[in-house]
C-alpha positions in Angstrom: -0.1 -0.1 0.0 1.8 3.2 -1.2 1.8 6.6 1.0 -1.5 8.1 -0.6 -3.6 4.8 0.0 -2.2 4.8 3.6 -3.2 8.3 4.5 -6.8 7.7 2.5 -7.8 4.6 4.4 -6.5 6.3 7.9 -8.8 9.6 7.0 -11.7 7.3 5.8 -11.4 5.2 9.3 -11.5 8.0 11.4 -14.0 9.8 9.5 -16.4 6.8 10.0 -15.5 6.6 13.4 -16.1 10.3 14.2 -19.5 9.6 12.1 -20.7 6.8 14.2 -20.7 9.4 16.9 -23.8 10.8 15.1 -26.5 8.6 15.6 -30.4 7.9 16.0 -32.0 5.9 17.7 -34.7 3.6 15.9 -37.6 2.6 17.4 -36.3 3.1 20.7 -34.3 0.1 20.6 -30.5 -0.6 21.0 -30.6 0.1 17.0 -28.5 3.1 16.2 -28.7 5.0 12.7 -25.4 6.2 12.2 -23.5 8.4 10.3 -20.3 6.2 10.1 -21.3 3.5 7.7 -22.5 6.2 5.2 -18.9 8.0 5.3 -17.0 4.6 5.0 -19.2 2.9 1.8 -19.2 6.4 0.3 -15.2 6.3 0.8 -15.1 2.9 -0.9 -17.3 3.9 -3.7 -14.8 7.3 -4.6 -11.7 4.8 -4.6 -12.3 1.4 -6.0 -8.9 0.3 -5.2 -9.7 -0.3 -1.4 -10.5 -3.8 -0.8 -13.5 -3.1 1.3 -13.3 -6.1 3.9 -10.2 -5.3 5.4 -11.3 -1.7 5.7 -14.4 -2.4 6.8 -13.2 -4.4 10.1 -10.7 -1.8 10.8 -13.5 1.1 10.5 -15.5 -1.1 12.9 -12.9 -1.6 15.4 -12.4 2.4 15.0 -15.8 2.9 15.4 -16.1 0.9 18.3 -13.3 2.7 20.0 -14.8 6.2 19.1 -17.8 5.1 21.3 -16.0 3.8 24.4 -13.8 6.8 24.1 -17.0 9.3 24.0 -18.6 7.6 26.8 -15.7 7.5 29.0 -15.0 11.4 28.6 -18.9 12.1 28.9 -18.4 10.3 32.0 -20.8 7.8 31.2 -20.6 5.3 34.0 -22.8 2.2 33.0 -22.2 2.2 29.4 -22.3 -1.4 27.9 -18.8 -2.3 26.2 -19.8 -5.2 24.4 -23.2 -3.9 22.7 -20.3 -1.4 21.5 -18.2 -4.2 20.4 -20.8 -5.9 18.8 -20.9 -3.0 16.2 -18.0 -4.4 14.6 -20.5 -7.2 13.3 -22.3 -4.7 11.8 -19.6 -3.4 9.6 -18.1 -6.8 8.9 -21.5 -8.1 7.4 -22.4 -4.7 5.7 -18.5 -5.0 3.9 -18.7 -8.9 3.0 -22.4 -8.4 1.4 -21.1 -5.2 -0.5 -18.3 -7.0 -1.9 -20.4 -9.7 -3.2 -23.6 -7.6 -4.1 -22.0 -4.4 -5.3 -18.5 -4.9 -6.4 -18.6 -8.2 -8.1 -22.1 -8.1 -9.2 -21.8 -10.0 -12.8 -25.5 -10.1 -13.5 -26.2 -9.3 -16.5 -27.7 -6.1 -16.2 -26.5 -5.2 -12.9 -27.9 -4.9 -9.6 -29.0 -1.1 -9.1 -26.5 0.5 -6.5 -29.5 1.6 -4.4 -30.6 -2.0 -4.0 -27.1 -3.1 -3.3 -26.3 -0.9 -0.7 -29.6 -1.6 0.8 -29.1 -5.1 0.7 -25.6 -4.7 2.2 -27.1 -2.6 5.1 -29.5 -5.0 6.0 -27.1 -8.0 5.9 -24.8 -6.4 8.1 -27.9 -5.3 10.6 -28.8 -9.2 9.8 -25.7 -10.4 11.0 -25.3 -7.9 14.2 -29.0 -8.5 15.3 -28.2 -12.4 15.2 -25.1 -12.2 17.4 -26.7 -9.5 19.8 -29.7 -12.6 20.0 -27.1 -14.9 21.2 -25.4 -12.7 23.5 -28.6 -12.3 25.1 -29.6 -8.9 24.3 -33.2 -8.8 24.0 -33.4 -4.9 23.2 -33.8 -5.4 19.7 -36.6 -7.0 20.0 -38.6 -4.1 19.4 -37.2 -3.2 16.2 -39.2 -3.9 13.5 -38.2 -5.7 10.0 -39.8 -2.4 8.5 -37.3 -0.1 10.8 -34.3 -2.4 9.5 -35.4 -1.8 6.0 -36.4 1.9 6.1 -32.8 2.6 7.4 -30.8 0.7 5.0 -33.0 2.4 2.3 -32.1 5.9 4.2 -28.8 5.1 4.6 -28.3 3.7 1.1 -30.0 6.9 -0.5 -27.5 8.8 1.6 -24.4 7.2 0.7 -25.1 7.7 -3.3 -25.8 11.8 -2.3 -22.7 11.7 -0.6 -20.6 10.3 -3.4 -22.1 12.3 -5.9 -21.7 15.7 -3.8 -18.2 14.4 -3.6 -17.8 14.0 -7.4 -19.1 17.2 -8.5 -17.1 19.0 -5.9 -14.0 17.4 -7.3 -14.8 17.5 -10.9 -16.9 20.8 -11.4 -15.4 22.8 -8.5 -12.1 21.8 -8.1 -11.7 21.0 -11.8 -10.1 17.5 -11.7 -10.7 14.9 -13.9 -12.4 12.2 -12.2 -14.9 9.3 -13.6 -18.4 9.1 -12.0 -17.9 6.7 -9.3 -22.1 6.2 -9.6 -21.8 4.6 -13.0 -20.2 1.5 -12.2 -19.4 0.0 -8.9 -18.2 -3.1 -10.1 -14.4 -4.0 -9.6 -12.5 -5.6 -12.6 -10.4 -8.6 -11.4 
């Protein structure tokens, strides 16, 4: 990995961790709709040379550490360390499905990006959900399938908007030549 890629990944992971602190609870459960995954996936779409699974795992651990650090600094006494750690599995599940459905999509017509991203999001949530149930967390029992699907769709649209804004900023405002990252998400090879 060259210096530019190292810095890109480092900044992307840091921004994902910071973005994860911007969150909205859904349905009053332990389910959090955060901006961290939006930042991560937008960064992966903007730089298709990155391998999503290792970058996603690193980002998942960075999110965990950011949340623990934030809780500690805020003086929150009874935060659940395991609950924060299980967020790593959301990131892992998301990037594995993303790799298979978005990057390696070899269907004749291809999966629409918003559908692929929504499936990735739902896959990450499903993995985290089942691990939480296995760990004895019942908080997510109040989270409906509809809430997860709506959150997946909204995050997917936000990712596409973030990538488009970055593309316009780089191409139109800064005058740099850049292919539209939304035209094809597939990675060849």
